[in-house]
C-alpha positions as CSV (number, residue, x, y, z in Angstrom):
1,M,0.0,0.0,0.1
2,T,2.9,2.4,0.7
3,G,4.1,1.9,-2.7
4,L,0.8,2.9,-4.3
5,V,0.5,6.0,-2.0
6,K,4.0,7.1,-2.8
7,K,3.5,6.8,-6.6
8,V,0.1,8.5,-6.4
9,N,1.8,11.3,-4.5
10,G,4.5,11.6,-7.2
11,F,1.8,11.6,-9.9
12,V,0.0,14.6,-8.3
13,N,3.3,16.5,-8.0
14,E,4.2,15.8,-11.6
15,N,0.8,16.8,-12.9
16,K,-0.1,20.0,-11.0
17,K,-0.7,21.7,-14.3
18,S,-3.6,19.4,-15.1
19,S,-4.9,20.2,-11.5
20,A,-4.4,16.5,-10.4
21,T,-5.1,16.0,-6.8
22,A,-5.5,13.0,-4.5
23,V,-6.7,12.0,-1.1
24,V,-6.1,8.7,0.7
25,V,-9.0,7.7,2.9
26,F,-8.8,4.9,5.4
27,L,-12.1,3.4,6.4
28,G,-12.6,2.0,9.8
29,K,-12.4,3.1,13.5
30,E,-10.5,6.3,14.1
31,T,-8.1,5.4,16.8
32,D,-5.0,7.2,18.2
33,A,-2.8,4.4,16.8
34,L,-4.2,4.8,13.3
35,K,-3.8,8.5,13.5
36,A,-0.2,8.1,14.6
37,K,0.4,5.5,11.9
38,L,-0.7,7.9,9.1
39,K,1.2,10.9,10.6
40,K,4.3,8.7,10.6
41,L,3.7,7.4,7.0
42,S,3.1,11.0,5.8
43,K,6.3,12.3,7.4
44,D,8.5,9.3,6.6
45,E,7.5,9.3,3.0
46,K,7.3,13.1,2.6
47,L,3.8,12.9,1.3
48,D,2.0,16.0,0.0
49,I,-1.3,14.3,-0.4
50,P,-3.6,14.2,2.6
51,L,-4.2,11.0,4.4
52,T,-7.4,10.9,6.3
53,I,-9.9,8.5,8.2
54,N,-13.5,8.3,7.3
55,A,-14.7,6.8,10.7
56,D,-18.4,7.2,10.1
57,G,-18.4,4.9,7.0
58,T,-20.2,7.2,4.6
59,T,-17.5,7.1,2.0
60,A,-18.0,3.3,1.6
61,E,-21.7,3.7,1.3
62,K,-21.7,6.8,-1.0
63,F,-19.3,5.2,-3.6
64,K,-20.7,1.7,-3.1
65,L,-17.3,0.3,-2.4
66,N,-16.7,-3.4,-2.4
67,D,-16.3,-4.5,1.3
68,K,-14.6,-7.7,0.2
69,V,-11.5,-5.9,-0.8
70,N,-8.7,-4.1,1.3
71,V,-8.0,-1.3,-1.2
72,T,-10.1,0.6,-3.6
73,V,-8.8,3.3,-5.8
74,L,-11.2,5.7,-7.5
75,I,-10.2,8.1,-10.3
76,Y,-12.5,10.9,-11.0
77,R,-12.9,14.0,-13.1
78,N,-15.5,16.6,-12.7
79,K,-17.1,14.8,-9.8
80,K,-17.6,11.7,-11.9
81,V,-15.7,8.4,-11.3
82,T,-13.9,7.5,-14.5
83,A,-12.1,4.4,-13.2
84,N,-12.5,2.0,-10.2
85,F,-9.8,-0.4,-9.0
86,A,-10.3,-3.0,-6.2
87,F,-7.4,-4.9,-4.7
88,N,-6.7,-7.3,-1.9
89,G,-3.0,-7.3,-2.7
90,I,-1.3,-4.6,-4.7
91,K,1.3,-5.6,-7.2
92,E,3.5,-3.3,-9.3
93,K,1.3,-4.0,-12.4
94,D,-1.6,-2.8,-10.4
95,I,0.0,0.4,-9.4
96,E,1.0,0.9,-13.1
97,A,-2.7,0.4,-14.2
98,V,-3.9,2.9,-11.7
99,L,-1.2,5.4,-12.8
100,A,-2.0,4.8,-16.6
101,S,-5.7,5.5,-15.8
102,A,-4.8,8.7,-13.9
103,K,-2.6,9.9,-16.7
104,E,-5.3,9.3,-19.2
105,T,-7.8,11.1,-17.1
106,A,-5.4,14.1,-16.5
107,A,-4.7,14.2,-20.3
108,S,-8.3,14.7,-21.1
109,S,-8.4,18.1,-19.4
């Protein structure tokens, strides 16, 4: 997961002219331990994108996320989802597919 977050952060930094943005939302219970873990991840990896927790569960319901997977990546433009990726284990080829889709979406601006 860290690899995906780092590459998405890099993509956003490289595509600011296309107004690329990202946010990483963790679903589940908001605990001090999770907050500390996210703060450490952001600092250690020098992330510019925000890491947040959606403790009330509205994100999963609103976007009809598959609760059988560990990671979902939504790519959107103009408030419309253009791609949806769902992973239980993230491989390098999965990260490349996400980035390719993000590049395609950014290029359509």
